[in-house]
C-alpha positions in Angstrom: -91.9 -94.9 -88.8 -93.2 -93.2 -86.1 -91.8 -89.2 -85.2 -90.0 -89.1 -81.9 -90.3 -85.5 -80.4 -88.7 -84.0 -77.8 -89.9 -84.8 -74.2 -92.6 -81.5 -73.4 -93.1 -81.2 -77.0 -96.7 -82.0 -78.4 -97.5 -81.7 -82.2 -98.3 -78.7 -83.4 -98.1 -76.7 -80.2 -95.7 -73.9 -79.8 -91.6 -74.7 -79.0 -91.0 -72.6 -75.8 -87.6 -71.6 -77.3 -86.7 -70.2 -73.9 -86.0 -73.5 -72.6 -83.0 -73.4 -75.0 -81.4 -70.2 -74.3 -77.9 -70.4 -73.0 -77.0 -68.3 -69.7 -75.3 -65.1 -69.6 -72.0 -65.1 -71.7 -68.8 -64.4 -70.1 -66.9 -61.2 -71.0 -64.3 -61.6 -73.2 -60.9 -60.9 -71.1 -59.8 -57.7 -73.0 -63.6 -56.3 -72.1 -61.9 -55.4 -68.7 -58.8 -54.3 -69.8 -59.1 -50.2 -70.2 -60.3 -50.8 -66.0 -57.3 -52.8 -65.4 -54.8 -50.3 -66.8 -56.0 -47.6 -64.8 -55.9 -49.2 -61.6 -52.4 -50.3 -63.1 -51.7 -46.3 -63.1 -53.1 -45.8 -59.9 -50.7 -48.6 -58.0 -47.2 -47.4 -60.3 -48.3 -43.7 -58.7 -48.7 -44.9 -55.0 -45.4 -46.6 -55.5 -43.6 -43.8 -57.3 -45.4 -41.2 -54.9 -43.7 -43.4 -51.7 -40.5 -44.9 -53.7 -39.2 -42.8 -55.9 -39.1 -42.8 -59.9 -38.6 -46.5 -60.7 -41.9 -47.1 -62.4 -43.4 -47.0 -65.3 -47.5 -45.9 -65.5 -48.5 -50.4 -66.0 -46.0 -50.7 -63.0 -42.9 -51.9 -64.8 -40.0 -51.2 -62.9 -38.2 -48.5 -65.4 -34.9 -49.6 -67.0 -32.4 -47.4 -65.9 -29.0 -47.4 -65.8 -25.5 -47.7 -67.6 -26.7 -50.9 -69.9 -30.2 -49.2 -70.6 -29.7 -47.9 -73.9 -28.8 -50.6 -75.5 -31.1 -52.8 -73.9 -33.6 -50.5 -74.5 -32.5 -50.8 -78.4 -32.2 -54.5 -78.5 -35.6 -54.8 -77.2 -36.9 -52.5 -80.2 -35.5 -54.8 -82.7 -36.5 -58.1 -81.0 -40.2 -56.3 -81.5 -39.8 -55.2 -84.7 -38.7 -58.7 -85.9 -41.6 -60.4 -84.0 -43.5 -58.1 -85.8 -42.5 -58.3 -89.3 -42.6 -62.5 -88.6 -46.3 -62.3 -87.9 -46.6 -59.5 -90.7 -48.2 -56.7 -88.3 -47.0 -53.4 -87.6 -45.8 -52.5 -84.1 -48.4 -50.6 -83.1 -51.3 -53.9 -84.1 -48.4 -56.6 -82.6 -48.4 -54.5 -78.9 -52.3 -54.4 -79.4 -52.4 -58.3 -79.7 -50.7 -58.4 -77.0 -51.9 -56.6 -74.8 -55.4 -58.0 -75.4 -53.6 -61.5 -74.9 -55.3 -63.2 -71.7 -51.6 -64.0 -70.1 -50.7 -60.5 -69.6 -54.2 -59.7 -68.6 -53.3 -62.5 -66.1 -50.0 -60.8 -64.9 -52.1 -57.3 -64.9 -55.1 -59.3 -62.6 -52.8 -61.0 -60.6 -50.2 -57.8 -59.7 -53.5 -56.2 -58.4 -54.9 -59.0 -56.3 -51.6 -59.4 -54.6 -51.1 -56.0 -53.8 -54.8 -55.3 -52.7 -54.1 -58.2 -50.1 -50.2 -58.1 -49.3 -49.4 -53.8 -49.6 -49.3 -53.6 -46.1 -46.4 -56.1 -45.5 -45.1 -56.1 -49.7 -44.7 -54.1 -52.7 -45.6 -55.9 -55.8 -44.4 -54.7 -59.1 -44.2 -56.1 -62.2 -40.5 -56.5 -63.7 -39.0 -54.0 -66.5 -39.7 -54.9 -70.2 -36.5 -56.3 -70.6 -36.8 -58.9 -67.7 -39.9 -59.7 -69.0 -38.3 -60.9 -72.3 -34.8 -62.3 -71.7 -35.7 -63.6 -67.8 -39.1 -64.9 -68.0 -40.0 -62.4 -64.7 -43.9 -61.3 -64.5 -43.9 -60.3 -61.0 -41.1 -59.0 -58.6 -42.5 -59.1 -54.8 -40.1 -56.9 -52.3 -40.8 -58.1 -48.4 -40.8 -54.4 -46.9 -39.5 -55.5 -43.2 -37.1 -57.9 -44.3 -36.2 -56.3 -47.9 -36.2 -59.9 -49.4 -37.1 -60.4 -53.1 -39.1 -63.5 -52.4 -39.8 -64.4 -56.1 -40.2 -63.8 -59.5 -43.5 -64.6 -61.1 -44.5 -66.3 -64.3 -48.1 -67.0 -65.5 -49.7 -69.6 -67.1 -53.7 -69.6 -68.3 -54.8 -73.4 -68.4 -57.0 -74.2 -71.0 -55.6 -71.5 -73.7 -55.3 -74.0 -76.0 -56.1 -77.7 -76.8 -52.5 -79.0 -75.1 -52.2 -76.6 -72.3 -52.0 -78.1 -69.1 -49.6 -76.4 -67.5 -46.6 -79.0 -68.5 -45.0 -76.7 -70.7 -44.4 -73.7 -68.5 -44.2 -76.0 -65.4 -40.7 -77.4 -67.9 -39.5 -74.4 -68.3 -39.2 -73.1 -64.8 -37.7 -76.4 -63.6 -35.1 -75.7 -66.1 -34.4 -72.3 -64.8 -34.3 -73.1 -61.2 -31.6 -75.8 -61.9 -30.0 -73.6 -64.0 -29.3 -71.2 -60.6 -33.0 -69.3 -60.8 -33.5 -66.3 -62.4 -31.6 -63.1 -62.8 -33.2 -59.8 -62.6 -31.7 -56.8 -64.7 -33.6 -54.4 -63.9 -34.3 -55.3 -60.1 -35.5 -53.3 -56.9 -33.8 -54.0 -53.4 -35.3 -52.6 -49.6 -32.6 -50.9 -48.0 -33.5 -49.0 -44.9 -36.8 -48.4 -45.7 -36.1 -47.2 -49.3 -36.2 -48.5 -52.7 -33.3 -48.7 -54.3 -31.7 -50.1 -57.9 -29.6 -53.2 -57.9 -29.0 -56.4 -60.4 -30.6 -59.5 -58.5 -29.3 -62.7 -59.4 -30.5 -66.2 -58.1 -33.8 -65.1 -57.8 -36.6 -67.9 -56.9 -38.9 -68.1 -60.1 -42.4 -69.6 -59.8 -45.7 -70.0 -62.2 -49.1 -70.1 -61.3 -51.7 -72.1 -63.6 -55.2 -70.0 -63.6 -58.4 -71.9 -65.0 -60.0 -69.8 -67.3 -63.1 -69.4 -65.0 -60.9 -68.5 -61.9 -59.3 -65.6 -64.1 -63.1 -64.6 -65.8 -63.9 -64.6 -61.6 -61.0 -62.9 -60.8 -61.4 -60.0 -63.4 -65.3 -59.6 -62.9 -64.3 -59.1 -59.0 -61.5 -56.4 -59.5 -63.9 -54.6 -62.0 -66.1 -54.0 -59.1 -63.1 -52.0 -57.6 -64.3 -52.8 -54.0 -61.9 -52.3 -50.8 -63.2 -55.4 -49.2 -62.0 -59.1 -50.1 -65.1 -61.0 -53.0 -65.0 -64.9 -52.6 -63.5 -65.5 -56.0 -60.6 -62.8 -55.0 -59.9 -65.0 -51.8 -60.3 -68.2 -53.6 -57.6 -67.0 -56.4 -55.1 -66.0 -54.0 -55.9 -69.6 -51.6 -54.8 -71.4 -55.1 -51.9 -69.5 -55.4 -50.4 -68.9 -52.3 -50.4 -73.1 -51.9 -48.9 -73.4 -55.3 -46.2 -71.8 -54.3 -46.0 -73.8 -50.8 -45.5 -76.5 -53.3 -43.1 -75.5 -55.4 -41.1 -73.6 -52.1 -40.9 -76.8 -50.3 -40.3 -79.0 -54.0 -37.8 -76.9 -55.1 -36.2 -76.7 -51.2 -35.8 -80.2 -51.0 -33.3 -80.3 -54.0 -29.7 -80.8 -53.0 -28.2 -79.9 -56.9 -29.6 -76.2 -56.1 -26.9 -73.2 -56.7 -26.4 -72.6 -53.1 -27.0 -68.7 -53.8 -30.5 -69.9 -54.6 -30.7 -72.4 -52.4 -30.2 -69.1 -49.9 -32.5 -67.1 -51.6 -35.6 -69.9 -50.8 -34.6 -69.8 -47.4 -34.7 -66.3 -47.0 -38.3 -66.4 -48.8 -40.2 -69.4 -46.6 -40.6 -66.0 -43.5 -42.3 -63.8 -46.1 -44.7 -66.9 -47.9 -45.5 -67.4 -44.1 -47.1 -64.4 -44.0 -48.7 -64.2 -47.1 -50.1 -67.4 -46.1 -51.6 -65.5 -42.6 -53.9 -63.8 -45.3 -55.8 -66.9 -46.5 -59.1 -66.4 -44.8 -61.4 -69.5 -43.9 -63.9 -70.6 -46.2 
C-alpha cells in the first residue's frame, strides 16, 4: 500500500512543528481573582465613604439589624453542612467557591456595571444571606428615583456540557411567578441617603455569559483602564439587551403580583438610562 503523507511533507524531510502549535492559552478565570477582589474592595471603600458603612470589603451588603445574628448562625450552619457533604474543610470549600467561574462572573458584572453606570446608579452585591436564600447576586439602585431596579442572577453558558441557560431561566421564571425576589438586607435611597430596608417583589433577571464573553471581559477589566474597551461594551450591550427582553416578557404577563408589576414599571425609566449608555459599533 502506498504511504500518503500530509500536504507539504516530503519523505526524509524535516517537519515544521510550528505549523501544528496552538495559539496562546486563555488564562483560567481564577487567574484574575486577586485583581478583581482588589477592585471590589476599592468599590466598597468608595461607596462606604460616600453613603456610610453598608458594605463588606467584597462589596456585599452587610447584614445588620434584629435578625442579623440568627441569620449569620443559619448561614454558618449551612456552610458547615455543605462542607461536610463534599468532604472539605470550610476554608477549602470557601476557596473553591471563590474560584468558581460563576462567582468570578458575578464580580466582573458588578465591576462592569459600576464602571459604566456609577454616575446614575449604585451597583452592589447582595448580602450573603440574600445570595444563599434569595438567589440575588447584585442590586442596582437608581440615584435619582431611588428605585431598586433589579436583583441579578448570573449564569455561565458552557460551564457544563448540558448547560444552555434553560435551568437558570426556569428558576428565575418560577421566582417571578411567585411574586419576585425578597431582599432581607436591602438598601433604598431616601433624599440622597442610603438606608436599610427590606425589599419585596423585586424583579430578578438572569444573564447568560458565554465563556468567550467572560474571558474577554476579564482580560479587559484587568487592564484597569478608565476607558471602555470594545469587549466591555460588547458584554454590557448583551446584558442590557437581555434585561430589555426579559422586562418586556414579564411586563406582558397579566398574572404577575401587583407589587412586582409596579416595580417593573418603576424599572422601565432606569432601564432606558442604562440602554442610553450603549455605544454604536
